[in-house]
C-alpha positions as CSV (number, residue, x, y, z in Angstrom):
1,X,106.2,117.2,95.2
2,X,103.9,115.6,98.3
3,X,102.7,111.9,97.6
4,X,99.5,112.0,100.1
5,X,98.6,108.7,100.1
6,X,101.5,106.7,99.3
7,X,101.3,104.1,102.9
8,X,104.0,101.6,101.7
9,X,106.8,101.9,99.7
10,X,108.8,99.0,98.2
11,X,112.4,99.7,96.4
12,X,114.0,95.9,97.1
13,X,116.7,94.8,95.1
14,X,117.1,98.6,93.2
15,X,120.5,98.9,91.9
16,X,122.4,101.8,92.8
17,X,119.7,103.8,94.3
18,X,120.3,107.1,95.1
19,X,118.4,108.7,98.1
20,X,119.5,112.4,97.2
21,X,118.0,112.4,94.0
22,X,114.6,111.2,95.2
23,X,112.8,114.6,96.4
24,X,108.7,114.0,97.4
25,X,107.6,114.2,100.9
26,X,105.6,111.4,102.0
27,X,103.6,112.0,105.3
28,X,101.5,109.0,105.5
29,X,104.4,106.5,105.2
30,X,104.5,104.0,107.2
31,X,106.4,100.4,105.4
32,X,109.6,101.7,103.2
33,X,111.6,98.7,102.2
34,X,115.0,98.5,101.1
35,X,115.6,95.1,101.5
36,X,118.6,94.0,98.8
37,X,119.2,97.6,97.4
38,X,122.8,99.3,97.2
39,X,121.6,102.8,98.8
40,X,124.2,105.5,98.3
């Protein structure tokens, strides 16, 4: 899936985020906030 218009993605305080389960492209992404997030 391609999410063309997302420029800011805020996942702050997501508990146990599994990046390998996120499967999408964000070609215009400028800001990715993972503050206080546990990433596996």
